[in-house]
C-alpha positions in Angstrom: 63.0 14.0 67.8 63.0 15.0 64.2 60.4 17.6 63.3 58.7 17.5 59.9 58.1 20.8 58.4 55.3 21.1 55.8 56.5 22.4 52.6 54.3 25.2 51.2 52.7 24.5 47.7 54.1 26.9 45.3 52.1 28.5 42.5 54.2 26.5 40.0 53.3 23.1 41.6 49.6 24.2 41.8 49.7 24.9 38.0 51.3 21.5 37.3 48.6 19.6 39.1 45.6 21.5 37.5 45.7 19.9 34.0 45.4 16.4 35.5 42.2 17.2 37.4 40.7 18.9 34.3 41.7 16.0 32.1 40.0 13.5 34.5 36.7 15.5 34.5 36.6 15.7 30.7 37.0 11.9 30.3 34.2 11.3 32.8 31.9 13.8 31.1 32.7 12.1 27.7 31.7 8.7 29.1 28.4 10.1 30.4 27.6 11.6 27.0 28.4 8.3 25.3 26.2 6.4 27.7 23.3 8.8 27.1 23.7 8.5 23.4 23.7 4.7 23.6 20.5 4.8 25.7 18.8 7.1 23.3 19.8 5.2 20.2 18.6 1.9 21.8 15.2 3.5 22.5 14.9 5.0 19.1 15.4 1.8 17.1 12.1 0.1 18.2 10.2 3.4 17.5 11.7 3.5 14.0 10.8 -0.1 13.3 7.2 0.5 14.5 6.9 3.6 12.3 8.1 1.7 9.2 5.8 -1.2 9.9 2.8 1.1 10.4 3.5 2.7 7.0 3.6 -0.7 5.4 0.3 -1.6 7.0 -1.2 1.6 5.7 0.0 0.7 2.1 -1.4 -2.8 2.5 -4.9 -1.5 3.4 -4.8 0.9 0.4 -3.8 -1.9 -2.1 -6.5 -4.2 -0.8 -9.1 -1.5 -1.0 -8.1 -0.6 -4.5 -8.3 -4.2 -5.8 -11.6 -4.9 -4.0 -13.1 -1.7 -5.5 -12.0 -2.9 -8.9 -13.6 -6.3 -8.4 -16.9 -4.6 -7.3 -16.9 -2.3 -10.4 -16.3 -5.3 -12.6 -19.2 -7.2 -10.9 -21.5 -4.2 -11.2 -20.8 -3.9 -14.9 -21.3 -7.6 -15.5 -24.6 -7.6 -13.6 -25.8 -4.8 -15.9 -24.9 -7.0 -18.9 -22.5 -4.5 -20.3 -20.2 -7.3 -21.4 -20.3 -11.1 -21.6 -18.9 -13.2 -18.7 -18.3 -16.9 -18.3 -21.2 -18.8 -16.9 -19.3 -20.2 -13.9 -17.8 -16.9 -12.7 -21.1 -15.4 -11.2 -20.1 -12.1 -12.8 -16.8 -11.8 -11.0 -13.4 -11.5 -12.8 -11.8 -14.8 -13.6 -8.4 -13.5 -12.3 -6.8 -10.2 -11.4 -5.1 -9.8 -14.7 -8.5 -9.4 -16.4 -9.0 -6.3 -14.3 -5.8 -4.9 -15.7 -6.3 -6.0 -19.3 -9.9 -4.7 -19.2 -13.0 -5.7 -21.2 -15.0 -4.3 -24.2 -18.1 -2.6 -22.9 -20.9 -2.0 -25.3 -23.9 0.3 -24.7 -26.7 1.6 -26.9 -26.9 5.4 -27.2 -25.2 8.0 -25.0 -25.8 7.5 -21.3 -27.5 10.5 -19.6 -25.5 11.9 -16.8 -22.8 9.3 -17.0 -19.6 9.6 -14.9 -16.5 10.0 -17.0 -14.5 6.8 -16.8 -11.2 8.4 -17.3 -11.7 11.1 -14.7 -8.2 10.5 -13.4 -5.8 11.5 -16.0 -3.2 8.9 -14.9 -5.7 6.1 -15.6 -6.5 7.1 -19.2 -5.5 4.5 -21.8 -6.7 6.3 -24.9 -6.4 9.7 -26.4 -9.8 10.8 -25.2 -12.4 9.8 -22.6 -16.2 9.3 -23.0 -19.2 9.2 -20.8 -19.2 6.0 -18.9 -21.8 3.3 -19.2 -20.8 2.5 -15.6 -22.5 5.5 -14.1 -21.4 6.0 -10.5 -18.6 3.5 -10.8 -16.0 5.5 -12.7 -13.4 5.8 -10.0 -10.3 3.8 -10.7 -11.4 2.8 -14.3 -10.3 4.1 -17.6 -11.7 3.9 -21.1 -10.2 4.2 -24.6 -11.7 6.1 -27.5 -15.0 4.4 -28.6 -14.6 1.9 -31.4 -17.9 3.0 -33.0 -20.2 5.9 -32.3 -22.1 6.8 -35.5 -25.1 8.3 -33.6 -26.6 8.5 -30.2 -29.0 5.7 -31.1 -26.3 3.3 -32.2 -24.2 1.0 -29.9 -21.0 2.4 -28.5 -18.1 0.1 -27.7 -15.2 1.1 -25.5 -12.4 -0.7 -23.7 -12.6 -0.4 -20.0 -9.8 -1.2 -17.5 -10.7 -1.6 -13.9 -7.2 -1.7 -12.4 -4.0 0.0 -13.6 -1.7 -2.8 -12.5 -1.6 -5.6 -9.9 0.0 -3.9 -6.9 2.9 -5.2 -4.9 2.1 -6.5 -1.4 4.3 -4.3 0.9 4.6 -7.2 3.3 5.9 -9.8 0.9 7.5 -7.5 -1.7 5.7 -9.5 -4.5 2.8 -8.8 -6.8 1.2 -12.0 -5.6 -2.0 -12.2 -3.6 -4.2 -14.8 -2.1 -7.5 -15.2 -4.0 -11.0 -16.5 -3.0 -13.8 -17.4 -5.3 -17.5 -17.2 -4.5 -17.5 -21.0 -4.1 -14.7 -21.0 -1.6 -15.1 -21.0 2.2 -14.6 -17.6 3.9 -11.5 -18.9 5.7 -10.2 -21.1 2.8 -6.5 -20.9 2.1 -6.8 -22.5 -1.3 -8.3 -20.8 -4.4 -11.0 -22.8 -6.2 -10.1 -21.0 -9.5 -13.7 -20.3 -10.7 -13.5 -16.5 -10.2 -12.0 -13.8 -7.9 -14.5 -12.8 -5.2 -11.9 -11.4 -2.7 -8.2 -10.9 -2.3 -5.9 -11.1 0.8 -2.2 -10.9 1.7 -0.1 -14.0 1.5 2.0 -12.6 4.4 2.1 -14.8 7.5 3.1 -11.8 9.7 1.2 -10.2 12.5 0.1 -6.6 12.5 0.8 -4.1 15.3 -2.7 -4.5 16.6 -2.2 -8.3 16.9 -4.3 -9.3 13.8 -3.0 -11.4 10.9 -2.3 -9.6 7.6 -4.0 -12.5 5.8 -7.2 -11.7 7.6 -7.4 -8.1 6.5 
């Protein structure tokens, strides 16, 4: 019977085997790290998309509010007969471009306690601002130097802009908006063309809260 004698592992053989074990553990750890990074990146993408979408929605609300405020200021000035309007517009602007181009407002005498139209320096269109005939509705409007102001008792004419520019819809990337006139139905998708009573987004998308952008 042949006996088998176990050969002792020498220090040299032990050192030769060690690098293989260490190499194997390093590769496994690398795979784990890569897997964790993939999981984190996959989870971060939806969060980034939601954050960007929420920012666009905030910009949309700001642009809609700015245009609606400009429409209200125009309507207020028209109701006070500060400038002439077309008979079939009910005092609302005929289009958005009219808010940008502005109108000539004429008043008699210097208004007492008027709010400066050009209170925001970025909105000024002339070298100087004057007291506004649109008292209390100066925000977002600008006025050029009066055309004539010989005395406090004489008429004063100034050019008033209600909107700096037609904003870009962050949802469509275009400076195009849906319009509704006073004569249109509240849910009408077609503009009658008589005047601009309200504006809305032309985007067909859905907001984070489930509402339609066109309904804002």
